[in-house]
C-alpha angles and dihedrals in degrees: 000000000000093000089051093047091051093045092051091047092049089051092050093051091046091050092049092047092053090051090055090047091056096045084053091063106270104144121221095190103072104065104187134135095245092060092043089054091051088056089049090053090051089047090056093047092085109255124169126292095256098045093041092054090048089049093048087053090049093051092053094048094050089049089058089061096053117107121225093274092048091052091048087052090049096051091045089054088054091051095048108033107026105061125113121318096258094201093053089043093051091050090051094048090049090049091051093048093048095048120356113213135149092258088054092048089051091049088050092050093051094041091054091054109110113241089234090070091060088044090057091045090056092046089055090062091071118100105269087008096136093055091048095049090051088055091045090055088054088055091049089052087053095057099035097081108110093003110096094175089077094056091090091053091052091046092058094045088052093050091057097040092051088057094046092047102039120138094266093066096046122103121205113217130179113235115213139146091285092058113113112275094237088062094045090049087060093050088056092044099047101039099127103176111047112013116241103221102197144329093291090053089050093050091055089057100048109023110054117091092248095053130080135175127192132184140188117234132187122214090236095053095037096162096039119082110218095200134350137193126206118211137193124202110219141164094239143011105287123226101198138036100223099073090050091053100036116132095223101041122133113244112241112240108246092230088064097044113112100160130059108203119201100204101163136032119175135179117215102188114073088185088062095055112139092024100107120219097149097089093050091045093053094045094048092048090052089056091048093052095046090056094046097039110023094177089070108119105170130052109185142150131230098212139183121237097215097173100048102093092042090053092049091051102041109024116100098207099056102139099233135125124234091258092051090047086057092047090052091058086075088074086078088068108094093217102038092122089064092069109081098198093048091045093055092049093049091047091057089057105032101050094054087045090051091054089049090047090057102035103031114017119088140175117252084264090056097251130136106270096222117077094205089050093049089052099049099036089045087054092056100262123146120235092239106173145353107227113212113218090357094147119033095171115122089251090050095050091043097052107028110011087252092299121142131177139211119224112195120215104205105179097213090055104041097093096044091049092049094050091047091055097039094049107030102014090241117161115219103222133165122251088252092060092045090050086059091057090050088052087055089052090053092045089053092049090052087049090057096044095048 
């Protein structure tokens, strides 16, 4: 009640202030970037709290009315004209050089801060400002491609959003059939791994006794999940997604469940891209499930491999012979997996290549190629198993030749695995996956001898 009262009071103050602004000659008709930037300068000039809140709301409203070109002009101006105050920065540098002290270091820190950071902070004071700044960052990401000058603006926005959306502010909520419909609609809309076709499909994923769904929320976006995870409770580690999503499947009695399967993790806010919540989400959900179901032994994913086929087709260092390359061309046939002989031949080639893809292949910058692998390995999971024909959906065949993988979250090993990957680039993998890599070595030796 107190939060609602304060929010209503702030909105009233903001609206009255905006009325005064408009009476004072601020035009709402011409919506161009130059007038918006003038208002930004006024916002930074240090007016009172009430008028500043009203002005911040006016800036955000006018931003909404800019077209694509106007928004690009706005972001370019932030990059060009809203950096550090160079005179103050020069003075702070000189003071530090003359006689370094803690006070001078603090002055240097604040003088080096770009003015656009303070502008963004003041915009955040407007009612609904946090949500709108997240949306603004999504616009920024859309125009950044090919425009390196905007990288500094994005870096500053991310710096602030990372503070405002740190783990301490996030609230974990269970999503079930009693969750408000507007939130359930977002779960359907933002599911990014395995499409939710309709409301009945959604109910099958969140309502049965062996299904769970959890999401992180932020107080300033109370009805908008930031990220959510779908969980299946099973008796053993699954090797394919279809049985988990089957319409006519029999639910697993929870007293028999020994494995929690994280089979889909989806972000909902484009403007929060690069600000990681997933590792916190998985670890907290593990704790929630352990409290509810202490007999659970395994916490695993059933994950897609979205970059695998692209790597096969485009990388220059894929370890295959000409004959095997010709064999891989069969992957372009939509029903190749229905041919048992062809499937067996492809499996002998693709499984070792998948092991190579995870354990050996890297981007030019030395990173794991697969984004899902980077996420889970970086969180301290172990690559447990490569699942042949785990996903026969059109998307799964197109992106990963039907291959899925299990990443195992063993709580006692998470920190060790994370440190090994972060510091030495080592991938924690099971002996079964490493054996596939050895099979690749034998296959390559046979290629050379033949």
